[in-house]
C-alpha positions in Angstrom: 29.6 20.8 -2.8 29.0 24.5 -1.9 27.9 26.6 -4.9 29.1 30.1 -5.6 25.9 31.7 -4.5 26.0 30.2 -1.0 29.7 30.9 -0.7 29.1 34.6 -1.4 26.0 34.7 0.8 27.7 33.1 3.8 31.1 34.8 3.6 30.3 38.3 2.4 26.5 38.6 3.2 25.8 39.0 -0.5 22.2 40.0 -1.1 21.6 40.8 2.5 18.2 42.4 3.4 17.6 43.3 7.1 14.2 42.0 8.1 14.2 43.3 11.7 13.7 39.8 13.1 14.8 39.3 16.7 15.1 36.0 18.4 14.9 35.4 22.2 18.7 35.8 22.7 18.4 39.2 20.9 20.7 38.1 18.2 19.6 39.6 14.9 18.5 37.2 12.2 19.6 37.8 8.6 17.4 37.4 5.5 19.0 37.0 2.1 17.6 36.6 -1.4 19.3 33.9 -3.5 18.7 32.9 -7.1 18.0 36.3 -8.7 19.4 37.3 -12.1 22.7 38.6 -10.6 23.5 35.6 -8.4 22.2 32.7 -10.4 24.8 30.6 -12.1 24.5 29.7 -15.8 22.0 26.9 -16.2 20.5 27.2 -12.7 16.8 27.6 -12.3 16.1 31.1 -11.1 13.9 30.6 -8.0 13.7 33.2 -5.3 14.9 31.6 -2.1 15.2 33.2 1.4 18.1 32.0 3.5 18.0 32.7 7.3 21.1 32.4 9.6 20.8 32.3 13.3 22.8 30.8 16.3 21.5 27.7 17.9 20.7 28.2 21.6 22.7 25.9 23.8 25.5 25.2 21.3 28.4 27.6 21.1 29.9 28.6 17.6 27.0 26.7 16.0 24.5 28.2 13.5 21.5 27.0 11.6 21.0 27.8 8.0 17.4 27.6 6.8 16.2 27.8 3.2 12.7 28.8 2.4 10.8 30.0 -0.7 10.8 33.7 -0.8 7.6 35.3 0.8 6.5 31.8 1.9 6.7 29.5 4.9 7.6 26.6 2.7 10.9 25.2 4.1 13.3 23.8 1.6 16.0 22.6 3.9 17.9 23.1 7.1 21.7 22.8 7.6 24.0 23.2 10.6 27.2 25.2 10.4 29.6 24.3 13.2 33.1 25.7 13.7 35.4 23.2 12.0 38.0 22.9 14.8 35.2 21.7 17.2 34.6 18.5 15.2 36.6 15.4 16.0 36.2 13.3 12.8 39.0 13.6 10.3 38.5 14.8 6.7 36.3 12.4 4.8 37.3 11.5 1.2 35.7 8.3 0.0 36.9 7.5 -3.5 35.0 4.4 -4.7 32.0 4.7 -6.9 30.1 1.7 -5.6 29.3 0.5 -2.1 30.6 -2.9 -2.9 34.3 -1.9 -2.5 37.2 -2.8 -0.3 37.1 0.7 1.2 33.5 0.3 2.3 34.1 -3.2 3.6 37.1 -2.2 5.7 35.0 0.5 7.4 32.3 -2.0 8.1 34.8 -4.4 9.7 36.2 -1.5 11.8 32.7 -0.7 13.2 32.1 -4.4 13.9 35.3 -5.1 15.7 35.1 -1.8 17.8 31.5 -2.7 18.8 32.2 -6.3 19.7 35.4 -5.5 21.6 34.6 -2.3 23.4 30.8 -1.7 23.6 29.5 -3.3 26.8 25.8 -2.6 26.0 26.1 -4.6 22.8 27.7 -7.7 24.1 26.0 -11.0 24.7 25.7 -11.7 28.4 23.5 -13.7 30.8 22.5 -10.5 32.6 18.7 -10.0 32.3 19.4 -6.3 31.8 21.1 -7.1 28.5 19.0 -7.7 25.4 20.9 -10.9 24.7 19.8 -13.2 27.6 20.8 -16.5 26.0 24.3 -16.3 24.4 24.1 -20.0 23.5 20.9 -19.7 21.5 20.9 -20.9 17.9 17.9 -20.6 15.5 16.1 -23.8 14.5 17.3 -23.3 10.9 20.1 -21.5 9.3 21.4 -21.2 5.7 24.8 -22.9 5.4 27.1 -20.9 3.1 30.1 -23.3 3.0 29.2 -24.0 -0.6 29.5 -20.3 -1.4 32.9 -20.0 0.4 34.2 -23.1 -1.4 33.1 -22.0 -4.9 35.4 -22.7 -7.8 35.5 -21.3 -11.3 33.4 -24.1 -12.8 31.6 -25.3 -9.7 27.8 -24.9 -9.5 27.2 -22.9 -6.3 24.6 -24.2 -3.8 23.6 -23.2 -0.3 21.8 -25.4 2.1 19.1 -25.0 4.7 20.2 -26.9 7.8 18.5 -28.0 11.0 20.8 -26.9 13.9 19.2 -29.4 16.3 21.0 -32.1 14.3 24.3 -30.7 15.3 24.1 -32.1 18.7 27.1 -31.3 20.8 29.3 -30.3 17.8 31.3 -27.1 18.1 29.2 -25.2 15.5 26.3 -25.3 17.9 27.5 -22.0 19.4 28.2 -20.5 15.9 27.9 -16.9 14.9 25.4 -16.1 12.3 24.1 -13.0 10.4 20.4 -12.0 10.1 18.9 -10.0 7.2 16.3 -7.3 7.2 14.6 -6.7 3.9 11.4 -5.5 2.4 9.2 -8.1 0.9 8.0 -7.3 -2.6 8.3 -8.5 -6.1 8.3 -12.2 -6.9 10.3 -14.4 -4.5 10.4 -17.7 -6.3 12.7 -19.4 -3.8 11.0 -19.9 -0.4 11.2 -22.7 2.1 8.0 -24.8 1.9 6.8 -28.2 3.0 7.1 -29.3 -0.6 10.8 -28.4 -1.1 12.0 -28.6 2.5 13.7 -32.0 2.0 15.4 -30.8 -1.2 16.7 -27.6 0.3 18.2 -29.5 3.3 19.8 -32.3 1.3 20.7 -30.9 -2.2 20.6 -27.2 -1.4 19.4 -24.2 -3.4 21.0 -22.9 -6.6 22.7 -19.6 -5.6 21.8 -17.9 -8.9 18.1 -18.5 -8.4 18.0 -16.4 -5.2 16.8 -12.8 -5.2 19.7 -10.3 -5.5 19.3 -9.0 -2.0 19.7 -12.5 -0.6 22.8 -13.2 -2.8 24.4 -9.9 -1.8 23.8 -10.6 1.9 25.3 -14.1 1.6 28.4 -12.8 -0.1 28.9 -10.2 2.5 28.5 -12.8 5.3 31.3 -14.9 3.8 33.5 -11.7 3.4 33.0 -11.2 7.1 34.3 -14.7 7.7 31.0 -16.2 8.8 29.3 -19.3 7.3 25.7 -19.0 8.4 22.8 -16.5 7.7 19.2 -16.4 8.9 16.7 -15.2 6.3 13.0 -15.3 7.2 11.6 -16.8 3.9 14.3 -19.5 3.9 14.3 -20.4 7.6 10.6 -20.4 8.3 8.4 -22.8 6.4 6.1 -20.6 4.4 2.3 -21.2 4.5 2.8 -23.5 7.5 1.0 -21.8 10.4 2.4 -24.0 13.1 6.0 -23.4 12.1 5.4 -19.7 11.6 3.9 -19.3 15.0 6.6 -21.3 16.7 9.4 -19.2 15.1 7.6 -15.8 15.3 7.6 -15.9 19.1 11.4 -16.3 19.0 12.3 -13.1 17.1 13.8 -11.6 20.3 16.3 -14.5 20.5 16.9 -14.9 16.8 17.8 -11.3 16.2 19.1 -10.6 19.7 21.7 -13.4 19.5 22.9 -12.6 16.0 26.5 -11.5 15.2 25.1 -8.6 13.2 22.0 -7.7 11.3 22.4 -6.7 7.7 19.7 -4.3 6.5 18.8 -3.8 2.8 17.8 -0.3 3.9 17.5 1.3 0.4 16.0 -1.6 -1.4 12.3 -1.5 -2.2 12.0 -5.3 -2.5 14.1 -8.4 -2.4 15.6 -7.8 -5.9 17.1 -4.4 -5.2 20.3 -5.7 -3.6 22.6 -4.1 -1.1 25.1 -2.4 -3.3 24.6 0.7 -5.4 26.6 3.0 -7.6 27.3 6.5 -6.3 29.3 9.7 -6.6 31.8 9.5 -3.7 32.3 13.3 -3.8 28.8 13.8 -2.4 30.1 12.3 0.9 33.0 14.7 1.2 32.7 17.2 4.0 32.0 20.8 3.0 33.7 23.7 4.7 32.6 27.3 4.3 33.7 30.7 5.7 30.9 32.3 7.6 30.7 35.9 8.6 29.0 36.1 12.0 28.6 39.9 11.6 24.9 40.6 11.5 24.8 44.3 10.8 27.6 45.5 8.4 27.4 45.2 4.7 30.9 43.8 4.4 32.2 40.8 6.3 34.5 41.6 9.2 37.5 39.2 9.2 37.4 39.2 13.0 34.0 37.7 12.9 34.6 35.2 10.1 34.8 31.5 11.1 35.6 28.4 9.1 32.6 26.1 9.5 31.7 22.6 8.5 28.3 22.1 6.9 26.2 19.3 8.5 23.0 18.0 7.1 20.9 17.1 10.3 18.2 15.4 8.2 20.6 12.9 6.7 19.8 10.0 9.1 16.0 10.6 8.8 16.1 10.5 5.0 18.6 7.8 4.4 17.8 5.4 7.3 14.7 6.1 9.4 12.5 6.9 6.3 14.1 4.4 4.0 11.9 1.7 2.4 12.8 -1.2 4.7 12.3 0.9 7.9 8.7 1.6 7.1 7.9 -2.1 7.6 6.5 -3.1 10.9 8.4 -6.4 11.3 11.7 -4.6 10.7 11.4 -2.3 13.7 11.9 -5.1 16.2 14.7 -6.6 14.1 16.4 -3.3 14.1 15.9 -2.6 17.9 16.7 -6.1 19.1 19.8 -7.0 17.0 23.0 -6.0 18.8 24.2 -4.1 15.8 22.9 -3.2 12.4 24.8 -2.5 9.2 22.6 -0.4 6.9 23.2 -0.4 3.1 21.8 3.0 2.0 21.5 4.4 -1.5 25.0 6.0 -1.6 26.8 4.8 1.5 26.7 2.4 4.4 25.7 3.3 7.9 26.1 1.8 11.4 23.8 1.5 14.3 24.3 -0.1 17.7 23.4 0.8 21.3 26.5 3.0 21.6 27.2 4.4 18.2 25.4 5.9 15.1 27.7 6.4 12.2 27.9 6.6 8.4 30.5 7.0 5.8 29.9 10.7 5.9 30.4 10.6 9.7 32.5 7.4 10.3 33.2 8.2 14.0 29.7 9.2 14.9 26.9 11.4 13.8 26.8 15.0 15.0 24.3 15.4 17.9 21.7 17.3 15.9 18.2 16.5 14.7 15.4 18.5 13.2 12.0 17.9 14.8 9.0 20.0 13.8 11.4 22.7 12.5 13.4 22.9 15.8 17.0 21.8 16.2 17.1 19.3 19.1 19.5 16.7 20.5 19.5 13.6 18.4 17.2 10.9 19.6 18.3 7.4 18.8 15.9 4.8 17.5 18.1 1.9 18.7 18.5 1.5 22.4 16.2 -0.3 24.8 17.9 0.5 28.1 15.3 2.3 30.3 17.9 3.9 32.6 19.9 5.4 29.7 17.6 5.6 26.6 14.3 6.0 28.4 15.6 8.8 30.7 17.1 10.7 27.7 13.8 10.4 25.8 11.8 11.6 28.7 14.0 14.6 29.6 14.0 15.6 25.9 10.2 15.3 25.5 9.5 17.0 28.8 12.1 19.7 27.9 13.4 19.4 31.5 16.8 20.9 30.6 15.8 23.8 28.3 13.1 26.0 29.7 14.2 29.1 31.6 12.3 28.1 34.7 13.9 24.7 34.7 17.4 26.0 34.1 16.9 28.2 37.2 15.8 25.2 39.2 18.7 23.1 38.0 21.1 25.6 39.5 19.7 25.2 42.9 21.4 23.3 45.6 20.9 19.6 45.8 19.3 20.2 49.1 16.2 21.0 47.1 15.9 17.2 46.6 15.7 16.6 50.3 13.3 19.4 50.8 10.9 17.7 48.4 11.3 14.4 50.2 12.8 12.8 47.1 15.7 10.4 47.2 17.0 8.4 44.2 20.5 7.2 43.5 21.5 9.3 40.5 24.5 11.4 39.6 24.0 14.9 40.9 22.7 16.5 37.7 20.4 13.6 37.0 19.1 14.0 40.6 18.3 17.6 40.1 16.7 17.1 36.7 14.5 14.3 38.0 13.1 16.7 40.6 11.4 18.7 37.8 9.5 15.7 36.6 5.9 15.9 37.8 5.9 12.1 38.0 9.2 11.9 39.9 7.6 9.5 42.4 7.6 6.9 39.6 11.3 7.2 38.9 13.1 5.0 37.8 10.3 2.9 36.4 8.8 5.8 34.5 11.9 5.7 32.2 11.0 2.2 31.0 7.4 3.3 30.3 8.7 6.4 28.5 10.8 4.1 26.3 7.8 1.9 25.6 5.7 5.0 24.7 8.3 6.1 22.2 8.6 2.6 20.6 4.9 2.1 20.3 4.4 5.5 18.7 7.0 4.6 16.1 5.6 1.2 15.4 2.0 2.3 15.2 2.4 4.1 11.8 4.4 1.3 10.1 3.2 -1.0 7.3 2.3 -4.6 7.7 1.5 -6.9 4.8 -1.0 -8.8 7.0 -2.9 -6.6 9.4 -3.4 -9.6 11.7 0.4 -9.4 12.5 0.0 -6.2 14.6 0.9 -7.8 18.0 3.0 -10.7 16.9 5.3 -8.5 14.8 5.9 -6.5 18.0 6.2 -9.5 20.3 10.0 -9.6 20.3 10.2 -6.0 21.7 7.5 -6.7 24.2 9.4 -9.8 25.5 12.6 -7.9 25.8 10.8 -5.1 27.8 9.0 -7.7 30.0 12.3 -9.1 31.0 13.5 -5.6 31.9 10.6 -4.3 33.9 9.0 -7.6 35.1 5.4 -6.5 34.6 2.3 -8.2 33.2 1.9 -7.5 29.4 -1.7 -6.8 28.2 -2.3 -6.5 24.4 0.4 -3.9 23.8 0.3 -2.3 27.2 1.3 -3.0 30.8 -1.0 -3.9 33.7 0.7 -1.4 36.0 -0.6 2.1 35.4 -2.9 0.7 32.8 -5.6 3.3 33.6 -3.4 6.1 32.1 -2.3 3.9 29.1 -5.9 3.6 28.0 -5.8 7.3 27.0 -4.1 6.8 23.7 -5.5 8.5 20.6 -5.2 8.4 16.8 -3.1 11.3 15.5 -4.9 13.8 13.3 -4.3 13.6 9.6 -4.7 17.1 8.0 -4.0 17.3 4.3 -4.9 19.9 1.6 -6.9 21.9 4.1 -9.0 18.9 5.2 -9.1 16.4 8.0 -8.7 12.8 6.7 -9.9 9.7 8.6 -7.7 6.9 7.3 -7.5 4.8 10.5 -9.2 1.4 10.3 -10.3 -1.2 12.7 -9.2 -4.8 11.9 -12.0 -6.8 10.4 -10.7 -10.0 12.1 -10.2 -10.0 15.8 -6.7 -8.8 16.8 -6.9 -7.0 20.1 -9.5 -5.6 22.5 -10.9 -2.2 21.6 -9.2 -0.5 24.6 -5.8 -1.4 23.0 -4.0 0.8 20.4 -3.2 -2.5 18.6 -6.8 -2.8 17.5 -6.3 0.2 15.1 -4.3 0.7 12.0 -3.4 4.4 11.5 -1.1 5.7 8.8 -0.5 8.8 10.9 0.2 6.6 14.0 -1.1 7.0 17.6 -0.1 9.0 20.6 0.4 6.7 23.6 -1.2 7.6 26.9 0.8 9.7 29.3 1.8 7.1 31.9 1.0 8.4 35.4 -0.7 7.7 38.7 -1.9 11.3 39.1 -5.4 12.8 38.6 -7.1 9.6 37.5 -10.9 9.3 37.6 -11.1 5.5 36.9 -9.7 2.4 38.5 -9.3 -1.0 36.9 -10.3 -4.0 39.0 -9.8 -6.8 36.5 -8.2 -7.3 33.1 -7.9 -10.5 31.1 -6.9 -11.7 27.6 -7.2 -15.1 25.9 -4.1 -15.9 23.7 -4.6 -17.9 20.6 -1.7 -20.2 21.5 -1.5 -21.5 25.1 0.3 -19.1 27.4 1.7 -16.9 24.6 0.4 -13.6 25.8 2.8 -11.7 23.5 1.3 -13.1 20.3 -2.1 -13.5 18.7 -5.2 -13.0 20.9 -8.8 -14.3 20.7 -10.4 -12.0 23.3 -9.8 -9.5 26.0 -11.7 -7.4 28.5 -11.2 -5.1 31.4 -13.5 -4.2 34.3 -13.3 -0.7 35.7 -15.0 1.6 38.0 -15.7 5.2 37.0 -16.9 8.2 39.0 -19.2 9.2 36.3 -20.6 8.3 32.9 -22.6 10.6 30.7 -24.7 9.6 27.7 -23.9 11.8 24.6 -24.8 12.0 21.0 -22.2 12.0 18.3 -22.6 14.4 15.4 -20.8 15.5 12.2 -19.5 19.1 12.1 -19.1 20.3 8.5 -17.1 23.6 8.0 -15.1 25.0 5.1 -15.2 21.8 3.1 -13.9 19.7 5.9 -15.6 17.4 8.3 -15.0 16.9 12.0 -16.8 15.0 14.6 -18.3 16.3 17.9 -20.5 15.3 20.8 -23.3 16.8 23.0 -24.8 15.8 26.2 -27.9 13.7 25.5 -30.0 15.8 27.9 -29.1 18.9 25.9 -30.2 17.2 22.8 -33.5 16.3 24.4 -34.0 19.8 25.8 -33.4 21.1 22.3 -36.1 18.8 20.9 -38.5 20.2 23.5 -37.6 23.7 22.5 -38.6 22.9 18.9 -42.0 21.8 20.2 -42.4 25.2 21.8 -41.7 24.1 25.4 -39.3 25.7 27.8 -35.8 24.2 27.7 -32.2 25.1 27.8 -30.6 22.9 25.2 -27.0 23.6 24.2 -26.6 23.7 20.4 -22.8 23.8 20.1 -21.2 20.3 19.8 -17.7 19.8 21.3 -15.3 19.0 18.6 -12.0 18.1 20.4 -12.5 14.5 19.5 -10.2 11.7 18.3 -12.2 8.8 16.9 -10.5 5.5 16.5 -12.0 4.6 13.2 -15.0 6.6 12.1 -15.1 4.6 8.8 -15.6 1.3 10.6 -17.6 2.7 13.5 -20.1 4.6 11.3 -23.0 3.3 13.5 -22.1 5.8 16.2 -23.9 8.5 14.3 -27.1 6.5 14.5 -29.4 8.1 17.1 -30.5 4.6 18.2 -26.9 3.7 19.2 -26.1 4.6 22.8 -22.7 6.4 23.2 -21.2 7.4 26.5 -18.5 9.8 27.6 -16.4 8.6 30.5 -14.2 11.1 32.3 -10.9 9.2 32.9 -8.2 11.7 33.9 -7.1 15.3 34.1 -3.9 16.2 32.3 -2.4 19.8 32.0 -5.9 21.1 33.0 -7.5 19.1 30.2 -10.2 16.6 31.0 -9.6 13.4 29.1 -12.6 11.2 28.4 -13.0 7.8 26.8 -15.8 7.6 24.2 -17.6 4.3 24.5 -20.3 2.4 22.6 -22.8 0.4 24.6 -23.0 -3.2 23.2 -26.1 -5.3 22.9 -25.8 -8.8 24.4 -25.6 -10.4 21.0 -22.6 -8.2 20.1 -20.4 -9.9 22.7 -18.6 -12.8 21.0 -18.5 -16.4 22.2 -14.7 -16.1 22.9 -15.4 -12.9 25.0 -18.1 -14.7 27.0 -15.6 -17.4 27.8 -13.4 -14.9 29.7 -13.3 -15.7 33.4 -13.9 -12.1 34.4 -16.9 -11.7 32.1 -20.0 -10.6 34.0 -23.2 -10.7 32.0 -24.9 -8.5 34.6 -22.5 -5.6 33.9 -23.0 -3.3 30.9 -20.5 -4.0 28.1 -18.8 -1.4 26.0 -16.4 -1.0 23.1 -14.1 1.9 22.9 -14.6 4.3 19.9 -12.2 7.1 20.7 -11.0 9.8 23.0 -12.4 13.3 23.8 -10.5 16.2 25.3 -12.2 19.1 27.2 -10.1 22.2 27.3 -9.4 24.2 30.5 -11.5 27.1 29.2 -14.5 24.8 29.1 -14.8 24.6 32.9 -18.6 24.3 32.8 -18.3 21.3 30.5 -15.6 19.7 32.7 -17.8 20.2 35.8 -20.9 18.8 34.1 -18.9 15.7 33.1 -17.8 15.1 36.6 -21.2 15.5 38.1 -24.2 13.2 38.1 -26.9 14.0 35.4 -29.4 16.4 36.8 -33.0 15.2 37.2 -34.8 15.5 34.0 -38.2 17.1 33.6 -41.1 14.7 33.3 -41.7 16.0 29.8 -38.2 14.8 28.9 -38.8 11.5 30.5 -41.6 11.0 28.0 -39.2 11.7 25.1 -37.1 8.9 23.6 -34.5 9.2 26.4 -32.2 6.4 27.5 -30.1 8.0 30.2 -28.1 5.4 32.1 -31.1 3.2 32.7 -29.5 -0.1 34.0 -26.1 1.5 34.5 -27.4 3.4 37.6 -28.9 0.4 39.3 -25.8 -0.3 41.4 -24.9 3.3 41.9 -25.6 3.4 45.6 -23.6 0.3 46.5 -20.7 1.0 44.2 -20.5 4.8 44.5 -19.7 4.9 40.9 -20.3 3.0 37.7 -18.9 -0.4 37.2 -18.5 -1.5 33.5 -16.6 -3.8 31.3 -14.9 -2.9 28.0 -14.1 -5.4 25.3 
């Protein structure tokens, strides 16, 4: 509901103060003070708040309304005001005070029927380009809900776990079933185990003993007319590793072949349930009259528009950041399922490949999203079609449509495409936009890799109860993508263009004026160090920019050993790659302490040695400043890299936007290579072995450093040779034959 303060501010410019702010389109921006003694309503807290109104570039008759603390950059919220007659959805007036109502149920049924009948991207087909490649698939086990559907007033309700393989050729073999996404937590007393498996299959489970979320999901399943549901803790034998592994690798089929996935989006654990009480009036649309006059004290009726207020952060708060969607396993459940019905705190929401909707926007969410303070086109989480979803993601991230230069290029004749020697079958605008992509030679495959980059970056910051699940909890998505692009999968990456994918890095975590290093390396083996899957980072990782341009390394061999035979998407025992680099420079890692915060940096080893000579009164030219543009994978676990006896190397790997990107590597002693790693067919005990510890960037203004990194180390003075120097000793033995350095990274 719109308060009186905002109504007066928007319609009559009450409290206007001209700040002289000018945006690029030269439209004046207004600053207003709210919450003072004159404007505050009785009982309201009197906090000074600045409200700024400005048009949104690219959208006509659309404005953004930003609230900030007065004289502060602290943002309190952002809303969109769009002219009401431009919105298609009808007036929204939910009336029921609980999400377990006929009104809510009918909306859910409408979404389901529309999706199943009209959305081609969401249908089960045998086409490999569709997520659902096996429309006849049925999970090994399901929970049979016929006992719940046949319940009587005095009948004890039981549900059974059934083995579908016992159906044989019966009609139910191709049955529809529901899946459930929920957040584990709290005590779940009812679980399928070897000790109760026979009882659950023959006698069943007392319905009242199940957690509330399970009961709610089962009741909803029967309301939808279905008789079967798949719930992980009831359909996978708990504490049975063999059964867990066999079912975990089928997640792409289990969720991809489901009728619908029900998500307990707002529940913190299995006892929270699906349904909640609410105030339905909070879902009603709000209309306001906005004066678009930016100079006069009084609103001009000619410039007053009726606008609908839209909250562009709704989906991020209620769905993307909800408790269940912070869980690693749930991401693949959400992406692979053909459709997801979210049960949020005060409403239900819908997600499929063609529609995002909620009770507050039943016919589709407005196309707005707030990203780092900017209003951008909404980016959907759900959607694994490279040609559609991948292309949109890449064009949005690369800002191909928006920059002034690109808009000028887009207006050129399509003959520009022919002039550049570029020919791809796209619609005309798609064709022109693709010309602006620096990696246009990789189109259309680059769209699949862009989609992969986006999904990995989302997944990398999510929670896992068991850190060892990092790859297997992601295996369903990987299998879907592998079917799409037909490429070799390597520990969370792809063999094609693997050189550029190695250049991922852990995102900085800056809090309370200090850098925090919370990323950790798994204690038990999970993935080779060159893979992002070897690291747990609360702030996530940034995936390497996939390209074949400006690379300074080439990979000749790459190999992994799966824990289960031929399951390269699941758990791994070992992995390595062999690459050839143009150069490799020994460096020394150092701590840089400044203003109560700690950063890490590196210096050339020869500079460190020259500096030591200077201390002894001998001539030298040591460089004292360490280079701090460093992203360490896990400084907590790799604390030995600060030990001066540990050899660290900087390997220039690629140039990107004039930056030089370098892998930071730790030289391993022979005893540090595990027995499994030595079993790898491509292991060569004659080659130096390394472990990745991070990534370093050298900025364009440090041209001298970039040049030094690309050149061979200069000949050291004999005095330095007598110092404790260890500069590329055995690494340089094969330099003349190889014309570069050949190494292996585990």
